[in-house]
Structure formats: structure tokens, C-alpha cells
C-alpha positions in Angstrom: 0.0 0.0 0.0 2.8 2.4 0.9 4.5 1.6 -2.4 1.4 2.2 -4.4 0.7 5.5 -2.6 4.3 6.6 -3.2 4.0 5.8 -6.9 0.8 7.7 -7.2 2.3 10.8 -5.5 5.4 10.6 -7.7 3.2 10.5 -10.8 1.2 13.4 -9.5 4.4 15.4 -9.0 5.5 14.6 -12.4 2.3 15.7 -13.9 2.6 19.0 -12.0 6.1 19.6 -13.4 5.5 18.5 -17.0 2.1 19.8 -17.8 1.9 22.1 -20.9 -0.4 24.8 -19.5 -0.2 26.7 -22.7 -1.7 23.7 -24.6 -4.4 23.0 -22.0 -5.5 26.7 -21.7 -5.8 26.9 -25.5 -7.7 23.6 -25.7 -10.1 24.8 -23.0 -10.5 28.2 -24.6 -11.4 26.7 -28.0 -14.0 24.3 -26.4 -15.5 26.2 -23.5 -18.9 26.4 -25.1 -19.3 22.7 -24.2 -20.1 23.9 -20.7 -23.3 25.5 -22.1 -24.5 22.0 -23.2 -23.4 20.4 -19.9 -25.2 23.2 -18.0 -28.4 22.6 -20.0 -28.3 18.9 -19.2 -27.7 19.7 -15.6 -30.7 21.9 -15.4 -32.8 19.2 -17.0 -31.5 16.8 -14.5 -32.5 19.1 -11.6 -36.1 19.7 -12.6 -36.6 16.5 -14.6 -35.2 14.5 -11.8 -37.3 16.1 -9.1 -40.4 15.3 -11.3 -39.4 11.7 -11.7 -38.8 11.3 -8.0 -42.2 12.9 -6.9 -44.0 9.5 -6.6 -41.0 7.5 -5.8 -39.5 6.7 -2.4 -36.4 8.7 -1.5 -33.0 7.0 -1.7 -30.9 7.0 1.5 -27.5 7.0 0.0 -25.9 8.0 3.3 -22.7 6.0 2.9 -22.4 7.0 -0.9 -22.7 10.6 0.0 -20.2 10.3 2.8 -17.6 8.7 0.5 -18.3 11.2 -2.2 -17.9 14.2 0.2 -14.7 12.6 1.6 -13.2 12.3 -1.8 -14.0 16.0 -2.6 -12.7 17.0 0.8 -9.3 15.3 0.2 -9.2 16.8 -3.3 -9.9 20.3 -1.9 -7.4 20.0 0.9 -4.7 18.9 -1.5 -5.6 21.7 -3.9 -5.4 24.3 -1.0 -2.1 23.0 0.1 -0.6 23.4 -3.3 -2.1 26.8 -4.1 -2.2 28.7 -0.8 1.6 29.2 -0.6 1.7 30.9 -4.0 -1.2 33.3 -3.1 0.4 34.1 0.1 3.9 34.8 -1.1 2.7 36.7 -4.2 0.4 38.9 -2.3 3.1 39.7 0.3 5.3 41.0 -2.6 2.6 43.0 -4.3 -1.2 43.1 -4.4 -1.2 44.1 -8.0 1.1 41.2 -8.9 -1.2 38.7 -7.0 -4.2 40.0 -9.1 -2.6 40.5 -12.5 0.5 38.3 -12.9 -0.5 35.1 -14.8 2.3 32.7 -13.8 -0.1 31.1 -11.4 -2.1 29.6 -14.4 1.0 28.6 -16.4 3.8 27.4 -14.0 4.1 24.4 -11.8 2.6 23.4 -9.5 -0.3 25.8 -9.5 -1.0 25.4 -13.3 -1.8 21.7 -12.7 -4.2 22.5 -9.9 -5.8 25.2 -11.8 -6.7 22.7 -14.5 -7.9 20.1 -12.0 -10.0 22.8 -10.2 -11.6 23.8 -13.6 -12.4 20.2 -14.5 -13.7 19.4 -11.1 -16.7 21.7 -11.6 -18.3 19.0 -13.8 -18.3 16.1 -11.3 -19.3 18.5 -8.6 -22.7 18.7 -10.3 -23.3 15.3 -8.8 -23.9 17.1 -5.5 -27.3 18.0 -6.9 -28.0 14.4 -8.0 -27.7 13.3 -4.3 -30.2 15.9 -3.3 -32.7 15.0 -6.0 -32.4 11.2 -5.3 -32.8 11.8 -1.5 -35.8 14.1 -2.3 -34.2 17.0 -0.4 -34.9 20.6 -1.4 -32.8 22.0 -4.2 -32.8 25.7 -3.6 -32.1 28.3 -6.2 -28.8 29.2 -4.7 -27.6 25.6 -5.0 -28.3 25.0 -8.7 -27.6 28.6 -9.9 -24.3 28.5 -8.1 -23.3 25.2 -9.6 -24.0 25.8 -13.3 -22.7 29.4 -13.3 -19.4 28.5 -11.6 -18.9 25.7 -14.2 -19.3 28.0 -17.1 -17.3 30.9 -15.7 -14.4 28.8 -14.4 -13.8 27.1 -17.8 -14.1 30.4 -19.6 -11.7 32.2 -17.1 -9.2 29.3 -17.3 -9.1 29.3 -21.1 -8.4 33.0 -21.0 -5.7 32.8 -18.4 -7.4 35.1 -15.8 -4.7 35.8 -13.3 -7.4 36.6 -10.7 -7.9 32.8 -10.6 -5.0 32.9 -8.1 -7.6 34.2 -5.6 -10.8 32.6 -6.9 -9.7 28.9 -7.0 -7.4 29.1 -4.0 -10.2 30.5 -1.8 -12.7 28.0 -3.3 -10.3 25.1 -2.4 -10.1 26.4 1.1 -13.8 26.7 1.6 -14.5 23.4 0.0 -11.9 21.7 2.2 -13.9 22.7 5.2 -17.4 22.3 3.7 -16.9 18.8 2.2 -15.1 17.6 5.3 -18.2 18.8 7.3 -20.6 16.9 4.9 -18.5 13.8 5.0 -18.4 13.7 8.9 -22.1 14.4 9.1 -22.8 11.5 6.8 -20.8 9.2 9.0 -22.7 10.4 12.1 -19.7 12.3 13.7 -20.9 15.0 16.0 -20.0 18.5 14.8 -20.9 21.8 16.7 -23.8 23.6 15.1 -21.6 26.7 14.7 -19.5 25.0 12.1 -22.3 25.2 9.5 -22.5 29.0 10.3 -18.8 29.3 9.9 -18.9 27.7 6.5 -21.6 30.1 5.2 -19.5 33.0 6.7 -16.4 31.7 4.8 -18.5 31.7 1.5 -19.6 35.2 2.1 -16.0 36.2 2.7 -15.0 34.5 -0.4 -17.6 36.5 -2.4 -16.5 39.8 -0.8 -12.8 39.2 -1.7 -13.8 38.1 -5.2 -15.5 41.5 -5.8 -12.6 43.4 -4.3 -10.3 41.5 -6.7 -12.5 42.3 -9.7 -12.7 46.0 -8.9 -8.9 46.2 -8.4 -8.5 44.4 -11.8 -10.8 46.9 -13.5 -8.7 49.7 -11.9 -5.5 48.4 -13.2 -6.8 47.8 -16.6 -8.2 51.3 -16.7 -4.8 52.7 -15.7 -3.3 50.9 -18.7 -1.3 48.5 -16.5 -0.6 44.9 -17.7 -3.2 42.6 -16.2 -4.0 39.2 -17.4 -7.8 39.5 -17.6 -10.4 41.2 -19.8 -13.5 43.3 -19.4 -15.8 40.3 -20.2 -14.3 38.3 -17.4 -14.7 41.2 -15.0 -18.3 41.9 -15.9 -19.3 38.3 -15.2 -17.1 38.2 -12.1 -18.9 41.2 -10.6 -22.3 40.0 -11.7 -21.7 36.4 -10.3 -20.1 37.3 -7.1 -22.6 40.1 -6.3 -25.5 37.7 -6.9 -23.8 35.0 -4.9 -23.1 37.5 -2.0 -26.7 38.5 -1.9 -28.0 34.9 -2.0 -25.6 33.7 0.6 -26.3 36.7 2.8 -30.0 35.9 2.6 -29.4 32.2 3.4 -27.1 33.3 6.3 -29.8 35.5 7.7 -32.7 33.0 7.1 -30.7 30.2 8.6 -28.9 31.8 11.6 -30.2 35.3 12.4 -33.8 35.4 11.6 -35.9 35.5 14.9 -37.8 32.2 15.4 -41.3 32.1 16.8 -41.3 31.0 20.4 -42.2 27.4 20.8 -45.2 26.5 23.0 -45.9 23.2 24.7 -49.3 21.8 24.1 -50.9 19.8 27.0 -54.2 17.9 26.6 -56.5 17.6 29.6 -59.9 16.0 29.5 -59.9 16.4 25.7 -59.1 20.2 25.8 -55.9 21.5 24.4 -54.1 23.9 26.7 -51.0 25.9 25.7 -48.3 25.9 28.4 -46.2 29.1 28.1 
């Protein structure tokens, strides 16, 4: 087992060092419209699947969901470990460099993880399949976030958006915590209630930082400074991150801050219901 694990890690490191990022970004840029078809199938899966499951019993899938979440957690932890150092060291040198300099998308090891991150947005759509098969609510925030992130991530990767240094690194960090939480919950591990609030707060922080990065990118472009992005990417970044922030903020309020009606205990005496305050 140790030998197999070592061989896998060696191959992974080889891929990190030898990947031709110019080729992969060009290939993705030329074929990014495939995500529109994938997203269309995804939307059909969401609403068609809910319709199919209306008169069927819900699947449990607890173990399957736990394993799936654990795999995504391990992937996200590995991605964060490989991308956070680059973001930190680059930002410490210069904020402008961290936002505009594109080596993150083209040089090892972050180029490899940028590609894996982009491709991972396709299998992550299976998160919704679990909800549909378990007959759990699929809220607008969930499916809107999934299909827009897929399209945007592929388009931005193909166009070598240097702001991906922030976008995908922060997403790896949030997903490392989120999927670990889902996996542990699926395996009946006790977790403090405040952890779910922390995850939503992390998502809100991610959106706020994303908006800041987009506005700084716009500022640098407007001043004629070299910045590896374009106005189309910036427009969709602001649109998406602003809508995400609003939706996550509403979710945070509804889930954790909105006052709940006081619960009353109902006692029945001699066939008469009496509320005990």
C-alpha cells in the first residue's frame, strides 16, 4: 500500500512539473462552449429528476454521500495545500502582482491544480443528484451557483485570468472545510452547530474578496497596467459574485439570524388542548 501511494504521489508530482499549460488553456478556450451544453443537461437533471422522484421513495445514499464528500474534501485539501503558498507569497510581494500576474495559471505546481479545479466543476454537479435522489430541497442558490461556476471557471481558465489565483485558492479552502463537514455528518460524527454557520460565513467572505479583486483588476486595466484578464471576465465576475453574495447573505440571515417564533408546549387535559407558556 505504501509503495502504491508513493508511486501515485510521484506520478502526480511529475504531472505538476511537466504539464503544458499553454496547450491546456488553449484547448479549454477553444472548447469552453461545451459547458453550455453540460449546464443545459444539468438543469434538465435538476427539474426533470425532481419530477421523476415525486412519486418514488427517497433513496438513503448516506454512505455513498459520505464517501463522495470525503473524496471531494481530500481533493480540496490537496488543492489548497498546493495553491495557498503561491497566493500568500505573491500577495506579500505586491497586491497588483497577485491579481494581475498570470504565472499562477502557467507554471508548476499551480497550473496543474488550476486545470484540476476547472475540470472538477463537472463532477461537482453530482452534489445536486444526491439531493434529487434523496428528495431534499434543491434551492435556487444551489443550482444557480453550480452551473454558473462551471461556465465561468472554464471560460476564465481558457483566457488565463490571473485573478484565478484568488478565486480557485479561496474555493479550495472553503470546499476543504465544507466537504469535510458533509463527510463527517454523513458518518454520524458529532459537529458543533456553529460550524455550518462558519462555512456560510467563509463563503460570504470569499464573495467579498472576489468582488474586491474584480474591482482592483478593473482599476489596473483602466490605468493601462498589464493585467491578465479582460472586461468580459470582469463583468461576469462582478455579476456572479454580487448575486452570490446577496444569495448567501440571505441564506445566512434566514438560517442563523432570523428570529424564530417562540415554541409552545401543548398539553391535553380532558380532551381540551391547553398551551403551556
